Phi, psi and omega in degrees: 000136178256127177239111181047047179077008182243124176291128181276154171286173177276048181234107183209156174228130175245140180208165184232148176252181182295338182270008180066031169268143179249138181238139177237124180241127185227161169258125178281166179293346174268011182069008175286164181247127184228153176218156178217154181240138177247119174225057185105328171207160183280138174286171172294161178285138178245133179270135173263141179299152178098182181208167182208156177260355180228173179294144179283149167270149181210149176204153171256127180214127176052048179062027176231140172269116180260139178231136176232133181227159171279133179294164181290340179240313181195162175077178179240148178235145180225151178207161178218157175232138174290127185282358172266322184253343184057034175267124182276148184280342191092165186271133169258162185241136173241128178287162178119172178209160180200147174285348182260151175290156181289155174228135176244147177227127178245152176236000000 
């Protein structure tokens, strides 16, 4: 898969919200974080600030797309965007480590 001229790794999360929009969040081969929205056709790829060495976790909760990634050195970072304004919250930090990539689940 090509994302803004960057071949993505096989690390992606797809999810759906209540409005039947589908979101795909991927890690690019440059370790960047990208997302796209499907509402009948796919949007252009949007870059999220930051980078990760593993696949991102993603969930839709309360009209926000949440993304969680493993930091480049340690810990986990999370951010969300309002799905009406596409304004990102900035990254928060969670302590801890794991050999597995993060997973988010929204209800």
